[in-house]
LOGUNU-469421 format. One record per residue: x, y, z of N, C-alpha, C in turn. Coordinates in nm, 3 decimals, padded with zeros to 5 digits. Layout:
N
<<X,Y,Z>,<X,Y,Z>,<X,Y,Z>>;
...
//
This chain:
81
<<00.085,-00.135,00.022>,<00.041,00.016,00.025>,<00.066,00.179,-00.034>>;
<<00.034,00.231,-00.109>,<00.101,00.401,-00.094>,<00.104,00.413,00.045>>;
<<00.264,00.508,00.067>,<00.203,00.578,00.163>,<00.067,00.671,00.163>>;
<<00.051,00.762,00.079>,<-00.084,00.796,00.046>,<-00.199,00.730,00.048>>;
<<-00.191,00.615,00.057>,<-00.299,00.550,00.075>,<-00.349,00.554,00.212>>;
<<-00.183,00.525,00.248>,<-00.242,00.475,00.437>,<-00.280,00.603,00.455>>;
<<-00.174,00.671,00.484>,<-00.251,00.840,00.494>,<-00.374,00.888,00.531>>;
<<-00.431,00.876,00.426>,<-00.599,00.899,00.358>,<-00.679,00.795,00.481>>;
<<-00.634,00.651,00.437>,<-00.705,00.554,00.566>,<-00.695,00.589,00.699>>;
<<-00.584,00.681,00.697>,<-00.578,00.662,00.865>,<-00.665,00.756,00.848>>;
<<-00.584,00.917,00.794>,<-00.768,00.979,00.806>,<-00.914,00.967,00.812>>;
<<-00.918,00.878,00.765>,<-01.071,00.809,00.711>,<-01.093,00.780,00.924>>;
<<-01.011,00.694,00.890>,<-01.035,00.583,01.064>,<-01.010,00.713,01.195>>;
<<-00.995,00.850,01.172>,<-00.945,00.926,01.283>,<-01.109,01.027,01.272>>;
<<-01.111,01.034,01.112>,<-01.232,01.090,01.143>,<-01.436,00.998,01.172>>;
<<-01.363,00.909,01.152>,<-01.517,00.776,01.164>,<-01.481,00.759,01.314>>;
<<-01.386,00.769,01.351>,<-01.368,00.684,01.548>,<-01.403,00.864,01.639>>;
<<-01.408,01.033,01.599>,<-01.449,01.112,01.571>,<-01.638,01.174,01.613>>;
<<-01.667,01.116,01.461>,<-01.784,01.099,01.438>,<-01.866,00.993,01.477>>;
<<-01.811,00.899,01.494>,<-01.892,00.738,01.631>,<-01.916,00.813,01.798>>;
<<-01.814,00.906,01.865>,<-01.804,00.964,01.967>,<-01.919,01.057,02.028>>;
<<-01.934,01.167,01.908>,<-02.057,01.246,01.847>,<-02.136,01.201,01.869>>;
<<-02.167,01.047,01.783>,<-02.345,01.084,01.730>,<-02.356,00.928,01.818>>;
<<-02.236,00.838,01.870>,<-02.321,00.743,01.964>,<-02.340,00.772,02.107>>;
<<-02.370,00.711,02.166>,<-02.408,00.721,02.340>,<-02.169,00.620,02.322>>;
<<-02.211,00.626,02.478>,<-02.017,00.558,02.576>,<-02.088,00.422,02.541>>;
<<-02.152,00.308,02.597>,<-02.192,00.214,02.544>,<-02.204,00.191,02.428>>;
<<-02.293,00.250,02.339>,<-02.247,00.226,02.185>,<-02.081,00.209,02.125>>;
<<-02.027,00.353,02.168>,<-01.889,00.394,02.118>,<-01.811,00.201,02.156>>;
<<-01.836,00.189,02.332>,<-01.752,00.043,02.340>,<-01.779,-00.087,02.313>>;
<<-01.906,-00.029,02.172>,<-01.967,-00.173,02.121>,<-01.845,-00.244,01.977>>;
<<-01.900,-00.289,01.940>,<-01.863,-00.348,01.776>,<-01.978,-00.226,01.736>>;
<<-02.045,-00.199,01.759>,<-02.115,-00.157,01.618>,<-02.029,-00.055,01.596>>;
<<-02.082,-00.032,01.407>,<-02.016,00.078,01.328>,<-01.855,00.065,01.357>>;
<<-01.767,-00.035,01.343>,<-01.645,-00.027,01.425>,<-01.565,00.046,01.339>>;
<<-01.631,-00.034,01.181>,<-01.592,00.068,01.102>,<-01.643,00.055,00.986>>;
<<-01.629,00.166,00.865>,<-01.714,00.162,00.797>,<-01.704,00.069,00.726>>;
<<-01.674,-00.058,00.713>,<-01.723,-00.112,00.607>,<-01.860,-00.237,00.739>>;
<<-01.861,-00.272,00.894>,<-01.929,-00.329,00.926>,<-02.072,-00.260,00.904>>;
<<-02.094,-00.181,00.866>,<-02.188,-00.080,00.886>,<-02.230,-00.152,00.719>>;
<<-02.149,-00.154,00.620>,<-02.215,-00.133,00.525>,<-02.261,-00.323,00.505>>;
<<-02.189,-00.424,00.586>,<-02.246,-00.526,00.639>,<-02.402,-00.561,00.683>>;
<<-02.376,-00.502,00.761>,<-02.468,-00.433,00.835>,<-02.674,-00.380,00.750>>;
<<-02.547,-00.321,00.686>,<-02.717,-00.197,00.564>,<-02.726,-00.359,00.416>>;
<<-02.654,-00.454,00.383>,<-02.651,-00.565,00.340>,<-02.733,-00.666,00.400>>;
<<-02.753,-00.677,00.543>,<-02.782,-00.754,00.584>,<-02.937,-00.734,00.637>>;
<<-02.946,-00.618,00.649>,<-03.122,-00.580,00.709>,<-03.177,-00.580,00.546>>;
<<-03.126,-00.546,00.474>,<-03.223,-00.489,00.305>,<-03.248,-00.620,00.273>>;
<<-03.105,-00.761,00.309>,<-03.235,-00.871,00.235>,<-03.338,-00.954,00.290>>;
<<-03.289,-00.915,00.434>,<-03.394,-00.966,00.573>,<-03.529,-00.937,00.486>>;
<<-03.520,-00.774,00.530>,<-03.586,-00.667,00.499>,<-03.725,-00.697,00.302>>;
<<-03.652,-00.812,00.253>,<-03.695,-00.879,00.098>,<-03.664,-00.784,00.041>>;
<<-03.592,-00.706,00.025>,<-03.570,-00.608,-00.090>,<-03.557,-00.704,-00.184>>;
<<-03.518,-00.671,-00.309>,<-03.488,-00.774,-00.401>,<-03.370,-00.851,-00.518>>;
<<-03.322,-00.944,-00.446>,<-03.087,-00.944,-00.482>,<-03.078,-00.906,-00.561>>;
<<-03.150,-00.868,-00.674>,<-03.068,-00.746,-00.766>,<-03.063,-00.652,-00.715>>;
<<-03.118,-00.600,-00.670>,<-03.109,-00.448,-00.621>,<-03.035,-00.441,-00.513>>;
<<-03.083,-00.554,-00.409>,<-02.916,-00.528,-00.342>,<-02.805,-00.555,-00.367>>;
<<-02.799,-00.674,-00.507>,<-02.647,-00.653,-00.545>,<-02.595,-00.540,-00.616>>;
<<-02.703,-00.448,-00.675>,<-02.644,-00.302,-00.679>,<-02.655,-00.254,-00.627>>;
<<-02.650,-00.207,-00.547>,<-02.607,-00.125,-00.408>,<-02.542,-00.151,-00.357>>;
<<-02.457,-00.288,-00.345>,<-02.368,-00.346,-00.273>,<-02.185,-00.325,-00.358>>;
<<-02.224,-00.343,-00.491>,<-02.167,-00.328,-00.634>,<-02.115,-00.480,-00.655>>;
<<-02.211,-00.603,-00.627>,<-02.210,-00.739,-00.652>,<-02.282,-00.797,-00.722>>;
<<-02.256,-00.876,-00.840>,<-02.315,-00.971,-00.891>,<-02.416,-01.023,-00.769>>;
<<-02.511,-01.105,-00.829>,<-02.680,-01.159,-00.682>,<-02.553,-01.271,-00.697>>;
<<-02.461,-01.330,-00.763>,<-02.406,-01.458,-00.744>,<-02.343,-01.503,-00.628>>;
<<-02.227,-01.352,-00.575>,<-02.124,-01.358,-00.473>,<-02.214,-01.241,-00.407>>;
<<-02.321,-01.174,-00.437>,<-02.410,-01.105,-00.261>,<-02.460,-01.263,-00.247>>;
<<-02.523,-01.391,-00.309>,<-02.587,-01.453,-00.247>,<-02.504,-01.560,-00.165>>;
<<-02.369,-01.585,-00.230>,<-02.211,-01.662,-00.193>,<-02.242,-01.570,-00.038>>;
<<-02.208,-01.445,-00.039>,<-02.134,-01.415,00.089>,<-02.262,-01.372,00.192>>;
<<-02.398,-01.342,00.106>,<-02.429,-01.366,00.274>,<-02.599,-01.418,00.309>>;
<<-02.582,-01.515,00.223>,<-02.656,-01.625,00.194>,<-02.664,-01.709,00.354>>;
<<-02.598,-01.685,00.426>,<-02.623,-01.743,00.564>,<-02.607,-01.607,00.675>>;
<<-02.654,-01.522,00.654>,<-02.752,-01.409,00.654>,<-02.832,-01.364,00.727>>;
<<-02.868,-01.509,00.601>,<-03.044,-01.399,00.604>,<-03.194,-01.527,00.722>>;
<<-03.285,-01.481,00.755>,<-03.372,-01.536,00.846>,<-03.352,-01.636,00.788>>;
<<-03.367,-01.783,00.838>,<-03.430,-01.885,00.851>,<-03.380,-01.968,00.746>>;
<<-03.286,-01.880,00.682>,<-03.149,-01.967,00.616>,<-03.028,-02.071,00.709>>;
<<-02.973,-02.139,00.631>,<-02.860,-02.240,00.691>,<-02.710,-02.229,00.624>>;
//
């Protein structure tokens, strides 16, 4: 990873930590809730799928093909194993 990429990621992580502190309760900040922006993305995709948003739409939102989406998130679907 280039130095510029590492610096950019460090800046994003710093802003993210500050935003979590401002937006969440101390207990939520101490929890893994939104520990990283990616964790929120994963939670959103899972929520959409369990909310019965059509898989092609969720895949489009997430930037995946339907096959990749279902391969990754099939275990997250309510009632699925």
